[in-house]
N, C-alpha and C positions, 0 to 999 in steps of 0.2 A: 548475900541474898540480893536477887535482882529487884529492880523497882518497876513500877507500872510503866514508866517511860521506856523501859527496855523490852517490853513485850513486842513480839513481831506482829505484823498484820495477820499472818496466818494463825498465830495463837489466839488473837482476839476473835477472829472469824470462827475458829473451831470452838472456843469456849462459849461463844454466844450463839452457836448453832446457826450462823449466817443470818441472824435476825436483824443486824444493824451493820452498816458499813464501818469498817475499822477506822477510816479517816475521820468519821464523826467523833468516835470515841477518842482517837488520838488528838484531835483538835481541842477537845475539852481538857484532856490530860495536860497537853502542852500549855494551855492557858492558865490552869489552876493548880498544878502540882507545885509543891515547894521545892527548894534546892535539893532536898533528899528524895524527891520522887514521890512524896506523900500527898494525898488529897483526902479530905474528910468525905465520908459517904454522902452527907447531906449537901455539901458544896457541889459535888459531882451531880447529884440528883437534881438540884436546882438548876444548874447550868444545862443539864440535859433537857429538862422540861422547857427552859427558856429557848433552847435551840429550835424546838418544834412549835413554839407558840404561834408563829404565823400560819401554821398548817391546821390549826384548830378551826373548824368550819362552823362553829357555833357563835352566837351573839356574845361579844365580850361582856363581862360582868354577869353572865347568866349562870345558873346552876349547872347547865350542861357544859359550858366552857370550863368552869372550875373542875368539874369531874374529869374532863379530858386532860386538863393540865395536871391534875393529881395523878391520873393514870400514867402520864408521861414521867412524872416525878418518881412514882413507884418503879417504873420500868428502869429508869436511870439508876435508882438505888440498887435494884437487883443486879444490874450490869456491873457496877463497881464492886458490889459484894462478891460476885462470882470471880472477878479478876483478882481481887485481893485474896480470896480463898485459894485460888490456883497458886499464887506466889507463896502463900503460907505453907502450902503442901509440898513445895519443891524441896 
């Protein structure tokens, strides 16, 4: 079975319906996957949310900022879930 690190940029793009650049996904995978190509969904989601932290245009420590951060976390979680499901179905 292939690992997340072996997904092509085209596969990532197709799986995520061109919602996010594959280089962003790949940079998180490269930084956090273990030697077997595994990453916990929550670790990916947290790293994904942190990647976009500087782009949140709300006041830090506000409820709106927390909501935006949580939305990015959820988005990251759904991304890694989709990628893992794809590999599981191969």
